[in-house]
C-alpha positions as CSV (number, residue, x, y, z in Angstrom):
1,M,0.0,0.0,0.0
2,G,2.9,2.3,-0.7
3,F,1.1,4.1,-3.5
4,G,0.9,7.3,-1.4
5,D,4.7,7.4,-1.4
6,L,4.8,7.3,-5.2
7,T,2.6,10.4,-5.5
8,H,5.3,12.7,-4.2
9,I,8.4,10.7,-5.4
10,Y,7.1,11.2,-9.0
11,N,5.8,14.7,-8.5
12,L,8.9,16.1,-10.2
13,G,9.3,16.5,-13.9
14,E,7.3,14.5,-16.5
15,K,4.2,12.7,-15.3
16,P,4.6,8.9,-15.4
17,K,1.8,6.8,-16.9
18,L,-0.1,4.6,-14.5
19,Y,-1.4,1.5,-16.2
20,A,-4.4,-0.1,-14.4
21,T,-7.8,-1.6,-14.8
22,Q,-10.8,0.6,-14.2
23,E,-11.5,-1.4,-11.0
24,T,-8.0,-0.8,-9.7
25,L,-8.2,3.0,-10.3
26,V,-11.5,3.1,-8.5
27,G,-10.0,1.2,-5.6
28,L,-6.9,3.5,-5.5
29,R,-9.2,6.5,-5.3
30,Q,-11.2,4.9,-2.4
31,I,-8.2,3.8,-0.4
32,H,-5.8,6.7,-0.8
33,K,-6.8,10.2,0.1
34,Y,-4.1,11.5,-2.4
35,P,-5.2,12.5,-5.9
36,L,-3.7,10.7,-8.8
37,D,-2.4,14.0,-10.0
38,P,1.3,13.1,-10.5
39,F,0.2,10.2,-12.8
40,L,-1.5,9.9,-16.2
41,P,-3.9,7.0,-15.7
42,Q,-4.2,4.7,-18.6
43,V,-7.1,2.3,-18.4
44,I,-6.3,-1.3,-19.5
45,R,-9.0,-3.8,-20.2
46,P,-7.6,-7.3,-19.7
47,P,-6.6,-9.3,-21.7
48,E,-5.5,-6.2,-23.6
49,V,-1.7,-6.1,-24.2
50,F,0.0,-2.7,-23.7
51,E,3.6,-1.6,-24.3
52,A,5.9,0.5,-22.2
53,N,9.7,1.0,-22.7
54,K,9.7,-1.7,-25.4
55,V,8.2,-4.3,-23.1
56,K,4.8,-5.8,-23.7
57,F,2.6,-6.3,-20.7
58,T,-0.5,-8.4,-20.1
59,F,-2.5,-8.5,-16.8
60,I,-3.0,-12.0,-15.4
61,P,-6.0,-12.5,-13.0
62,V,-5.1,-14.2,-9.8
63,E,-6.9,-15.2,-6.7
64,H,-6.0,-13.0,-3.7
65,N,-9.0,-11.5,-1.9
66,H,-12.5,-10.3,-2.8
67,F,-11.1,-7.5,-5.1
68,P,-10.0,-8.1,-8.6
69,T,-6.3,-8.7,-8.4
70,W,-3.7,-9.0,-11.1
71,G,-0.2,-10.2,-11.8
72,L,1.7,-9.2,-14.9
73,K,3.2,-11.1,-17.8
74,M,6.1,-9.1,-19.4
75,K,7.8,-9.8,-22.7
76,G,11.0,-7.9,-23.4
77,D,14.2,-9.8,-24.4
78,R,13.1,-12.4,-21.9
79,L,9.7,-13.6,-20.7
80,A,8.7,-12.8,-17.1
81,V,5.7,-13.2,-14.9
82,Y,5.2,-11.1,-11.8
83,L,2.7,-12.4,-9.2
84,P,3.5,-10.6,-5.9
85,D,0.0,-10.8,-4.3
86,L,-1.7,-14.1,-4.8
87,K,-3.2,-16.9,-2.9
88,R,-3.6,-19.1,-5.9
89,L,-2.8,-18.9,-9.6
90,L,-6.0,-19.8,-11.5
91,P,-5.7,-23.0,-13.5
92,S,-6.9,-21.1,-16.6
93,Q,-3.7,-18.9,-16.3
94,E,-1.1,-21.7,-15.7
95,K,-0.4,-22.2,-19.4
96,I,0.6,-18.6,-20.1
97,C,2.8,-18.6,-17.0
98,R,4.7,-21.9,-17.9
99,D,8.3,-22.0,-19.1
100,V,9.1,-18.3,-18.4
101,N,12.6,-17.1,-17.9
102,L,11.7,-15.2,-14.7
103,L,8.9,-15.9,-12.2
104,I,8.4,-13.6,-9.3
105,L,6.1,-14.9,-6.6
106,D,4.5,-13.9,-3.3
107,G,6.7,-14.9,-0.3
108,S,4.8,-13.3,2.5
109,S,5.4,-16.2,5.0
110,L,7.6,-19.3,5.3
111,G,4.9,-21.5,6.8
112,K,2.0,-21.2,9.2
113,E,3.7,-18.4,11.2
114,G,2.7,-15.1,9.6
115,Q,0.5,-16.9,7.0
116,T,-2.6,-15.1,5.9
117,R,-5.6,-16.4,4.1
118,T,-4.9,-14.1,1.1
119,H,-1.3,-15.0,0.4
120,E,0.5,-18.2,-0.6
121,N,3.5,-19.1,1.5
122,I,7.0,-19.7,0.2
123,L,6.7,-23.5,0.2
124,E,3.5,-23.3,-1.9
125,G,5.4,-21.0,-4.2
126,V,8.2,-23.6,-4.5
127,K,5.6,-26.1,-5.7
128,L,4.1,-23.6,-8.1
129,G,7.6,-22.6,-9.5
130,K,8.4,-26.2,-10.1
131,K,5.0,-26.9,-11.7
132,L,5.4,-23.9,-14.0
133,K,9.0,-24.9,-14.9
134,A,10.3,-21.3,-14.7
135,K,14.0,-21.0,-15.3
136,E,14.5,-18.5,-12.4
137,I,12.2,-17.9,-9.5
138,Y,12.3,-15.0,-7.0
139,F,10.2,-14.5,-4.0
140,T,9.1,-10.9,-3.0
141,H,6.5,-9.4,-0.7
142,L,8.4,-11.0,2.2
143,G,6.7,-11.0,5.6
144,H,8.4,-9.9,8.8
145,K,8.4,-13.5,10.2
146,T,10.3,-15.2,7.4
147,G,13.8,-14.8,8.9
148,K,17.1,-13.4,7.7
149,H,17.8,-13.2,3.9
150,E,20.9,-15.4,4.0
151,D,19.0,-18.2,5.9
152,L,16.0,-17.9,3.6
153,E,18.2,-18.1,0.5
154,K,19.8,-21.3,1.8
155,F,16.4,-22.8,2.7
156,I,14.8,-21.9,-0.6
157,Q,17.6,-23.4,-2.6
158,K,17.5,-26.6,-0.6
159,E,13.8,-26.9,-1.0
160,G,13.5,-25.7,-4.6
161,G,16.9,-25.8,-6.3
162,K,19.6,-23.3,-7.4
163,N,17.1,-21.4,-9.6
164,F,15.1,-20.3,-6.5
165,H,16.0,-17.0,-4.9
166,I,14.8,-14.5,-2.3
167,A,14.5,-10.9,-3.6
168,Y,16.1,-8.0,-1.7
169,D,15.9,-4.2,-1.7
170,G,17.9,-2.8,-4.6
171,L,17.8,-6.1,-6.7
172,E,17.6,-5.4,-10.4
173,L,16.5,-8.1,-12.8
174,R,16.8,-7.8,-16.6
175,L,13.9,-8.3,-18.9
């Protein structure tokens, strides 16, 4: 829910585009008291494909909570799928998420401690990453009870393999 921070970070210079579904824009306006002034909202109607900075994007519906929630499929030089807020990937979406170069998943808890009903845990993500046969898998959206980064990295590689990683602040991945 860091959207409010973005409204003043990007309040300098050129207005960035904000790509969102109509429902997402309505939700942002309800949740945040800040106007969307620094942004130029661009309404996307899934499964519409849109392009930004030579990367093609497609929204992927995911099960998260009672609001429509989306992940992103990104096609640049490599194919990536970003699913940071999900409880379950819908079976109808598995095929378009299979065999990607980069898969970024929700890692909000390690097991039952810190587990919420609207997020998958890291072990569920390991199963999903293996099922989708992604070449590299990163976990983001880490909860406060998941442990130290170094310990998590060792754990995740033991459970998933050398292609499983824990994301960290400042990490840059190439598309």
